[in-house]
N, C-alpha and C positions, 0 to 999 in steps of 0.2 A: 295161431296163438289164441285168438278170441273164441273160435268154434270149439277147440279142444280144451280151453282154459289152461294153457300151458305157459310156464314162464319162458322168457326169451332164451335162457340157457338150454332148455330142452328143444325149443322150436328151431334154433339155428343148427343144432346137431342133426335133427331130422331132415332139415332142408339143405344140409351140407353148405352152410354159409357161416358168417361170423357176426358177432355182436356189433362191431363197427359198421359192417355192411347193413345190418338191420337198422341201426341208428340213422345211417345216411338216407335210406329209402323210406323208412316208416317212423322216424323220430317223433313227429307230432301225434302219432297214434299210440305212443308208448307212455307208460308211467313208471317211474323208478319205485321199486319196492325192495328195501334193503339193498343188497348188492346186485339185484337182478331187475329186469323190467317185466311188466305185464301189459297186456293190451288194454287200452281204454274201451269202454262199452261201445262207443261209436267213433268214427273219424270222418274227416273231410278231405281225405286224400284222393287225388286224381287216379282213376282206374285205367287199365288198358281199354281201348274201345270195346264196348259191349254191343251185342246184336239186339235190336228191338224189332217189334212187328207192328207195322201200321198198314193202312189200306193199300199201300203200293207194294208191300212185301217186307222182306227182311233187310235191315240196313244197320250199319254200325253208328254208334254215337259215343261221344266222350261222356263219361259218368264221373261225378265227384261224390265221394262219401260212401260209407258202408250202408247207410239206409237205402240209398238209391240202388246200389248194386244188389243188395239183398232183395229188394222189391222186384227187380228184374228177374232174378233167379226164381223167386216164388211165382212170378207171372208165367215164366216158361214151364214150370212144373204144372201150373194150372192149365196151360194150353195143352200140354201132354195129356193130362187127365181128361180134358174136354174132348180131345180127339179120340179118346178111348171110350167116350160115351158118358163121362161124368161132367155134364155141362155146368152144373152148379159150382164147379171149381173156379170158374171165371167171374162169379157173382161179386166177389170182394173187390175186383178191379174195375167194375163198371163205373164209368164216369170219373175215374181217378187218373191222375197224371203221374208220370215218373217223377219222383222227388227231385227238385232242382231244375226241372224242365217244364216246357209247355206241351210236351208230347203226351197224349192220352193213350192209355193201354187199349189195344184192340180187343174187344170182347164179343163181337158179333160172330157167332160160330159159323154162320153161312159164309162170311168173308174169309174166315180162317180156313174153311174147307176149300174155298176157291183158290186160295194161295197154296194150300197143300196140293190140290190137283194140278196146279201150275208148276209144281216142283220146288216151290219156295221154302218148304219146311223139311227138306231132306236131311239137313244137318241140324235138326232141332236141339240136339244135345250140346252143340257148340255155341255157347252164348258169348264167348269172347271172340272177337273177329280175328284174333291171332291164333285161334284153335285151342285155347285152354278149355278143358272140359269141366262141367259142373258135377 
Protein backbone atom coordinates (compact mmCIF):
# COMPACT_ATOMS: atom_id res chain seq x y z
CA UNK A 1 0.00 0.00 0.00
CA UNK A 2 2.70 2.46 0.99
CA UNK A 3 5.07 1.81 -1.92
CA UNK A 4 2.34 1.90 -4.58
CA UNK A 5 0.23 4.52 -2.76
CA UNK A 6 -2.82 2.26 -2.90
CA UNK A 7 -5.93 2.35 -0.74
CA UNK A 8 -6.67 -0.78 1.27
CA UNK A 9 -9.55 -1.79 -0.98
CA UNK A 10 -7.17 -2.14 -3.95
CA UNK A 11 -4.30 -3.65 -1.96
CA UNK A 12 -6.38 -6.46 -0.46
CA UNK A 13 -7.71 -7.34 -3.90
CA UNK A 14 -4.18 -7.56 -5.33
CA UNK A 15 -2.93 -9.62 -2.36
CA UNK A 16 -6.03 -11.83 -2.32
CA UNK A 17 -6.95 -11.03 1.29
CA UNK A 18 -9.61 -9.07 3.16
CA UNK A 19 -9.91 -5.73 4.95
CA UNK A 20 -10.53 -7.47 8.32
CA UNK A 21 -7.36 -9.52 7.80
CA UNK A 22 -5.43 -6.37 6.92
CA UNK A 23 -6.78 -4.62 10.02
CA UNK A 24 -5.79 -7.60 12.16
CA UNK A 25 -2.17 -7.70 10.96
CA UNK A 26 -1.42 -4.07 10.06
CA UNK A 27 -3.99 -2.02 11.95
CA UNK A 28 -1.50 0.33 13.66
CA UNK A 29 0.03 1.14 10.25
CA UNK A 30 -3.29 2.21 8.75
CA UNK A 31 -5.30 5.42 8.76
CA UNK A 32 -8.99 5.66 7.96
CA UNK A 33 -9.72 7.89 4.96
CA UNK A 34 -13.42 8.08 4.21
CA UNK A 35 -14.68 4.51 3.98
CA UNK A 36 -11.24 3.08 3.17
CA UNK A 37 -7.79 2.89 4.75
CA UNK A 38 -4.44 4.21 3.58
CA UNK A 39 -0.96 3.34 4.88
CA UNK A 40 0.70 5.71 7.31
CA UNK A 41 4.06 7.11 6.10
CA UNK A 42 5.94 4.88 8.57
CA UNK A 43 5.10 2.18 11.08
CA UNK A 44 6.54 0.34 14.06
CA UNK A 45 5.33 -3.16 13.17
CA UNK A 46 7.46 -6.23 13.82
CA UNK A 47 8.74 -7.69 10.54
CA UNK A 48 9.56 -11.29 9.72
CA UNK A 49 13.24 -11.93 10.53
CA UNK A 50 15.47 -10.13 8.03
CA UNK A 51 19.00 -11.08 7.05
CA UNK A 52 21.83 -8.74 7.94
CA UNK A 53 25.53 -8.87 7.22
CA UNK A 54 28.20 -8.50 9.86
CA UNK A 55 31.83 -9.59 10.16
CA UNK A 56 30.77 -13.18 10.95
CA UNK A 57 28.50 -13.52 7.92
CA UNK A 58 24.81 -13.39 7.21
CA UNK A 59 22.33 -13.85 10.06
CA UNK A 60 18.65 -13.21 10.74
CA UNK A 61 17.48 -10.53 13.17
CA UNK A 62 14.07 -9.34 14.28
CA UNK A 63 13.32 -5.92 12.84
CA UNK A 64 10.70 -3.48 14.03
CA UNK A 65 9.40 -0.70 11.80
CA UNK A 66 9.36 0.41 8.21
CA UNK A 67 12.41 2.65 8.67
CA UNK A 68 14.62 -0.26 9.78
CA UNK A 69 13.36 -2.67 7.13
CA UNK A 70 13.80 -0.06 4.39
CA UNK A 71 17.34 0.69 5.58
CA UNK A 72 18.23 -3.00 5.43
CA UNK A 73 16.81 -3.28 1.91
CA UNK A 74 18.77 -0.20 0.78
CA UNK A 75 21.90 -1.61 2.41
CA UNK A 76 21.62 -4.93 0.55
CA UNK A 77 21.19 -2.99 -2.71
CA UNK A 78 24.37 -1.07 -1.85
CA UNK A 79 26.21 -4.34 -1.12
CA UNK A 80 25.04 -5.63 -4.50
CA UNK A 81 26.33 -2.45 -6.18
CA UNK A 82 29.65 -2.61 -4.31
CA UNK A 83 30.20 -6.21 -5.40
CA UNK A 84 29.75 -5.00 -8.98
CA UNK A 85 32.48 -2.39 -8.49
CA UNK A 86 30.43 0.63 -7.36
CA UNK A 87 32.06 0.85 -3.92
CA UNK A 88 30.71 4.33 -3.17
CA UNK A 89 27.25 2.78 -2.72
CA UNK A 90 28.28 1.68 0.78
CA UNK A 91 29.44 5.15 1.81
CA UNK A 92 26.07 6.27 3.25
CA UNK A 93 26.07 3.27 5.63
CA UNK A 94 29.60 3.75 7.01
CA UNK A 95 29.45 4.08 10.79
CA UNK A 96 25.64 3.77 10.80
CA UNK A 97 23.56 1.29 12.76
CA UNK A 98 20.43 -0.53 11.74
CA UNK A 99 17.62 1.65 13.16
CA UNK A 100 16.41 0.34 16.50
CA UNK A 101 19.47 -1.88 17.04
CA UNK A 102 23.09 -1.65 18.08
CA UNK A 103 24.17 -3.53 14.93
CA UNK A 104 26.43 -1.55 12.63
CA UNK A 105 26.20 -2.02 8.87
CA UNK A 106 29.27 -3.81 7.46
CA UNK A 107 30.86 -1.50 4.90
CA UNK A 108 34.40 -2.84 4.60
CA UNK A 109 34.48 -4.15 1.03
CA UNK A 110 37.41 -6.45 1.84
CA UNK A 111 35.40 -8.19 4.55
CA UNK A 112 32.38 -8.36 2.23
CA UNK A 113 34.52 -10.01 -0.46
CA UNK A 114 35.88 -12.49 2.11
CA UNK A 115 32.31 -13.42 3.06
CA UNK A 116 31.37 -13.68 -0.61
CA UNK A 117 34.36 -15.97 -1.30
CA UNK A 118 33.26 -18.13 1.64
CA UNK A 119 29.83 -18.56 0.03
CA UNK A 120 27.99 -16.43 2.59
CA UNK A 121 26.39 -14.14 -0.02
CA UNK A 122 25.04 -16.70 -2.47
CA UNK A 123 21.42 -15.80 -1.70
CA UNK A 124 22.00 -12.05 -1.49
CA UNK A 125 18.57 -11.35 -3.00
CA UNK A 126 16.81 -13.04 -0.08
CA UNK A 127 16.77 -10.49 2.72
CA UNK A 128 13.97 -12.16 4.66
CA UNK A 129 15.18 -15.30 6.37
CA UNK A 130 11.90 -16.99 5.35
CA UNK A 131 12.73 -16.51 1.68
CA UNK A 132 10.67 -13.43 0.77
CA UNK A 133 12.42 -11.67 -2.08
CA UNK A 134 13.03 -7.93 -2.34
